[in-house]
C-alpha positions in Angstrom: 25.1 -0.9 1.8 24.8 -1.9 5.4 21.5 -1.6 7.1 21.8 -0.5 10.7 19.3 -1.8 13.2 17.8 1.6 13.7 17.2 2.2 9.9 14.0 0.9 8.6 13.7 -0.2 4.9 10.4 1.1 3.5 7.8 -1.5 2.5 7.2 -2.6 -1.0 5.3 0.0 -3.0 2.0 -0.6 -4.6 3.8 -0.5 -8.0 6.3 -3.2 -6.8 3.4 -5.5 -5.6 1.5 -4.9 -8.9 4.6 -5.7 -11.0 5.1 -9.0 -9.2 1.5 -10.0 -9.3 1.2 -9.2 -13.0 4.3 -11.2 -13.7 3.0 -14.2 -11.7 -0.4 -14.0 -13.5 1.4 -14.1 -16.8 3.5 -17.0 -15.8 0.9 -19.2 -14.1 -2.5 -17.7 -14.9 -4.6 -15.0 -13.4 -5.2 -15.3 -9.6 -3.3 -18.6 -9.3 -1.0 -17.2 -6.7 -1.5 -15.0 -3.7 1.3 -12.7 -2.6 1.8 -12.2 1.1 3.8 -9.4 2.8 6.2 -10.3 5.6 9.1 -8.9 7.6 12.1 -11.1 7.8 15.6 -11.0 9.4 18.4 -11.8 6.9 22.1 -11.2 6.5 22.4 -8.7 3.8 25.8 -10.0 2.8 27.4 -13.4 3.5 30.0 -11.8 5.8 27.5 -9.9 7.9 27.3 -11.0 11.5 24.1 -9.2 12.4 20.7 -9.8 10.9 18.7 -6.9 9.4 15.0 -6.6 9.4 13.7 -6.3 5.8 10.3 -6.4 4.1 9.6 -9.4 1.9 7.1 -10.7 -0.6 6.2 -14.4 -0.3 4.2 -16.7 -2.5 3.9 -20.4 -3.3 3.1 -22.4 -6.3 2.6 -26.1 -6.2 5.6 -27.4 -4.2 7.7 -24.3 -4.5 7.9 -21.3 -2.2 9.3 -17.9 -3.4 10.5 -14.9 -1.6 11.8 -11.4 -2.6 13.6 -9.4 0.0 13.7 -5.7 -0.2 17.2 -4.8 1.1 17.4 -1.1 0.1 15.4 1.7 -1.4 15.3 0.0 -4.8 17.4 -3.1 -4.1 16.1 -6.7 -4.0 17.3 -10.2 -3.4 15.4 -13.4 -4.2 15.3 -17.1 -3.7 13.0 -20.1 -3.9 12.8 -23.3 -2.0 11.0 -26.6 -1.8 11.8 -27.5 1.8 14.1 -25.9 4.3 17.3 -27.5 2.9 16.4 -27.2 -0.8 17.0 -23.5 -1.3 18.0 -21.9 -4.6 19.1 -18.4 -5.5 19.7 -16.7 -8.9 23.5 -16.2 -8.6 22.8 -12.5 -8.8 23.7 -10.8 -5.5 21.0 -8.2 -5.8 18.7 -6.5 -8.3 17.9 -2.8 -8.7 14.7 -3.5 -10.6 11.9 -5.7 -9.2 10.8 -6.9 -12.6 14.3 -8.2 -13.3 14.3 -9.8 -9.9 11.0 -11.7 -10.3 11.6 -12.7 -13.9 15.0 -14.1 -13.0 13.8 -16.2 -10.1 11.0 -17.6 -12.2 13.4 -18.4 -15.0 15.8 -20.2 -12.6 12.9 -22.1 -11.1 11.6 -23.1 -14.6 15.1 -24.3 -15.6 15.5 -26.4 -12.4 12.0 -27.9 -12.9 12.9 -28.8 -16.5 16.2 -30.3 -15.4 14.4 -32.3 -12.7 11.8 -33.6 -15.1 14.5 -34.7 -17.6 16.3 -36.7 -14.9 13.1 -38.7 -14.2 12.5 -39.5 -17.9 
């Protein structure tokens, strides 16, 4: 699914944003996080040479930053990071459901946080 420079991916729907917000509220408590909309340039696939402009949802929690990229009509990628070099994905190339996308990134983050806390014990 290549995105050509002249094709614009539609922004996240109200339902997409509501789904993410509700999931974050359930995870960390109501109104703990604020979701921001952004446009980002990313390589849709590792072998792509050109960057594609895609809508994104961004939020942070404590020392972690999260982003969901909308890379197609109903296709999403996600990652989280602490600092520029400490980036983590989900090992899932893309999701066709935003709920699966946000739940998966939160689970990977929780697993990493658990592992980090066990290493310091």
